[in-house]
C-alpha positions in Angstrom: 11.2 -8.7 21.7 13.1 -9.4 18.6 12.2 -12.3 16.4 14.7 -15.0 15.6 15.3 -16.2 12.1 13.2 -19.3 12.5 10.2 -17.2 13.6 10.7 -14.9 10.7 10.9 -17.8 8.2 7.8 -19.4 9.7 5.8 -16.2 9.5 6.8 -15.5 5.8 6.0 -19.1 4.9 2.5 -18.7 6.4 1.7 -15.2 5.3 3.4 -15.2 1.9 3.5 -18.8 0.6 4.8 -18.0 -2.9 7.2 -15.2 -2.0 10.3 -17.4 -2.5 9.2 -18.2 -6.0 8.5 -14.5 -6.7 12.0 -13.5 -5.6 13.5 -15.6 -8.3 12.2 -13.2 -10.9 13.0 -9.9 -9.2 16.1 -7.9 -9.9 17.1 -4.4 -9.0 15.2 -3.1 -12.0 11.6 -2.0 -11.4 10.6 -3.6 -14.7 11.2 -7.0 -13.2 7.9 -6.6 -11.5 6.2 -7.1 -14.8 7.8 -10.4 -15.2 6.4 -11.4 -11.8 3.0 -10.4 -12.9 3.2 -12.3 -16.1 4.3 -15.4 -14.3 1.5 -14.9 -11.7 -1.2 -15.1 -14.4 0.5 -17.8 -16.5 1.1 -20.2 -13.6 -1.2 -19.4 -10.8 -4.8 -18.6 -10.3 -5.6 -15.0 -9.3 -6.1 -15.9 -5.7 -2.8 -17.6 -5.3 -0.3 -15.7 -7.5 3.3 -14.9 -7.0 2.5 -11.4 -5.6 2.0 -12.2 -1.9 -0.3 -9.2 -1.3 -2.7 -10.5 -3.9 -3.0 -14.0 -2.3 -6.6 -14.6 -1.2 -7.4 -10.9 -1.5 -11.2 -11.1 -1.6 -11.9 -8.1 0.7 -10.5 -4.9 1.8 -8.3 -4.9 4.9 -10.5 -4.2 7.9 -8.2 -1.5 9.4 -8.6 0.6 6.1 -12.3 0.0 6.0 -12.7 1.2 9.6 -10.6 4.3 9.1 -12.5 5.3 6.0 -16.0 4.5 7.2 -15.9 5.2 10.9 -15.7 9.0 10.6 -12.8 9.1 13.0 -10.7 10.8 10.4 -12.6 13.7 8.6 -11.7 13.1 5.0 -13.1 15.8 2.7 -16.2 15.3 0.6 -14.2 15.7 -2.6 -10.6 15.1 -3.6 -8.0 13.3 -5.6 -6.5 10.0 -4.4 -3.7 7.7 -5.4 -2.8 4.1 -4.6 0.8 3.4 -5.7 1.7 -0.2 -6.5 -2.0 -0.8 -7.0 -1.8 -4.4 -8.3 -5.3 -5.6 -9.4 -6.8 -2.5 -8.0 -8.8 -3.8 -5.0 -8.1 -0.7 -2.8 -8.4 1.8 -5.6 -11.9 0.7 -6.4 -12.8 0.5 -2.8 -11.6 4.1 -2.1 -13.5 5.4 -5.1 -16.7 3.8 -3.9 -16.3 4.6 -0.2 -15.1 8.2 -0.6 -17.2 9.1 -3.6 -14.4 11.2 -5.1 -14.2 11.8 -8.8 -10.5 11.0 -9.3 -9.0 7.9 -7.7 -5.9 6.7 -9.5 -4.1 3.3 -9.2 -0.5 3.3 -10.5 1.7 0.3 -10.9 5.0 -0.1 -12.7 3.8 -3.3 -14.3 1.7 -3.0 -17.4 0.4 -6.5 -16.8 -0.9 -5.5 -13.4 -2.6 -2.5 -14.9 -4.3 -4.7 -17.5 -5.4 -7.0 -14.7 -6.7 -4.0 -12.7 -8.8 -2.8 -15.6 -10.2 -6.3 -16.2 -11.0 -6.6 -12.5 -12.8 -3.2 -12.6 -14.9 -4.3 -15.6 -15.9 -7.5 -13.7 -17.1 -5.6 -10.6 -20.7 -4.5 -10.2 -19.8 -1.0 -9.3 -21.9 2.2 -9.9 -21.1 3.9 -13.2 -19.9 7.0 -11.2 -17.4 4.8 -9.4 -16.1 3.2 -12.6 -15.8 6.6 -14.2 -13.7 7.9 -11.3 -11.2 5.1 -11.3 -8.2 5.2 -13.6 -5.3 2.7 -13.7 -2.0 3.5 -15.4 1.5 2.2 -15.7 3.5 4.8 -13.8 6.7 4.6 -11.9 5.9 6.3 -8.6 9.5 7.4 -8.0 9.5 9.3 -11.3 6.2 11.1 -10.7 6.4 14.9 -10.7 3.3 17.0 -10.5 2.5 20.7 -10.3 0.9 22.0 -7.1 -2.6 22.0 -8.4 -2.4 18.3 -9.4 -1.1 16.9 -6.1 -3.1 14.5 -4.0 -5.6 14.9 -1.2 -5.0 11.3 -0.2 -2.4 8.6 -0.9 -2.9 5.0 0.5 0.0 2.6 0.9 -0.5 -1.0 1.9 2.4 -3.3 0.9 3.9 -1.0 -1.6 6.3 0.2 1.1 7.4 -3.4 1.9 7.7 -4.3 -1.8 10.5 -1.9 -2.4 14.1 -2.5 -1.1 14.6 -0.7 2.3 17.3 1.4 0.6 14.6 3.0 -1.5 12.5 4.1 1.5 14.1 7.6 1.8 13.0 8.2 -1.8 9.5 6.9 -1.0 9.4 9.4 1.9 10.5 12.3 -0.3 7.9 11.4 -2.9 5.1 11.3 -0.3 6.3 14.8 1.0 6.2 16.0 -2.6 2.9 14.5 -3.8 0.6 15.0 -0.8 -0.7 18.5 -0.8 -0.8 20.6 2.4 -3.8 19.4 4.4 -3.9 16.1 2.5 -3.6 12.7 4.1 -1.3 9.7 3.8 -2.7 6.4 5.0 -0.1 3.8 5.8 -1.3 0.3 6.7 2.0 -1.2 8.0 2.3 -4.9 7.3 4.4 -6.8 8.4 4.9 -4.4 11.3 7.7 -6.0 13.4 9.9 -5.1 16.4 13.2 -5.5 14.6 14.4 -5.3 11.0 15.3 -8.5 9.1 16.9 -9.1 5.7 14.2 -11.4 4.1 12.0 -9.9 1.5 10.1 -8.7 -0.4 7.9 -8.3 1.5 10.4 -6.6 3.7 9.9 -5.5 7.3 8.3 -2.3 8.5 8.1 -0.3 11.7 6.5 2.9 12.8 9.9 4.4 13.6 11.2 3.7 10.1 8.2 5.5 8.5 8.9 8.5 10.8 12.5 8.5 9.7 11.9 8.5 6.0 8.9 10.9 6.1 11.1 13.6 7.5 12.6 12.6 10.8 11.1 12.9 14.3 9.4 16.2 15.1 9.9 15.6 18.8 6.3 14.9 19.6 6.0 11.4 18.3 5.4 12.2 14.6 7.5 13.2 11.5 8.6 16.6 10.4 6.0 18.1 8.0 3.2 15.7 9.1 0.6 15.6 11.9 -0.5 12.1 13.0 -4.3 12.1 13.2 -4.8 8.4 13.7 -2.5 5.7 15.0 -3.7 2.3 16.1 -2.7 -1.3 16.2 -5.9 -3.0 15.1 -7.6 -5.3 17.5 -7.1 -9.0 16.7 -10.8 -9.8 16.5 -11.1 -7.9 13.2 -8.0 -9.5 11.6 -7.1 -12.7 9.8 -4.6 -14.9 11.6 -1.5 -13.8 9.7 -2.2 -10.2 10.4 -2.7 -10.5 14.1 0.1 -8.6 15.9 1.6 -7.6 12.5 -0.5 -4.6 11.5 -0.4 -0.9 12.4 -2.4 1.8 10.7 -1.4 5.4 10.8 -3.0 8.4 9.1 -0.7 11.4 8.5 -1.9 14.9 7.6 0.5 17.0 5.6 1.3 20.3 7.2 
């Protein structure tokens, strides 16, 4: 059932309390995200900044932790991973630690975010091998071009998709098709996953059908052309925080 505007506004106010303030600084230019990050650290503490996905981010989202640690998806023993729009790097550091891979990259268009991520990594009590495997850099995901031998075995997207305008989603899909090597995986933790699109954002809406559309269109068997779905679940409410209940879906796609 579609949500009315009052329901959407109430959800955004609860889930992303500083989003309206954040939107004042955003323009159509990607560089405006650096302004958002500068204001975040100048005016708010790190647990309650302007970037809504950073608010209260003290742990990894349970659906990601389950996918990585349960063994339901057989990730390789070694590989190269990317977290685009990495922010302070929570997920980048987690993936390096949980997977044990030697190259796990966190890219963000904001140099301020990259500085914050490097500072956060230094503050974490991680094994030297994990710290050595993580690298943060200021890179525009949409301008990234790589030769075949440098493409990724895994890309993880949580909130990067909903941070960009929906008009940019086809370019997001094209980049994922280009950057994930054959046999590699794309993990999409969809949030907020909603029944109908709405205009408010960022964070913008997301839906499984929209991911299928931008990743290559329907393949006629429930997935997207060029991808095989190897994991597709709506997380049970008992493992989620209140704002995530009924608003998450996690899908793992394998590039074919």
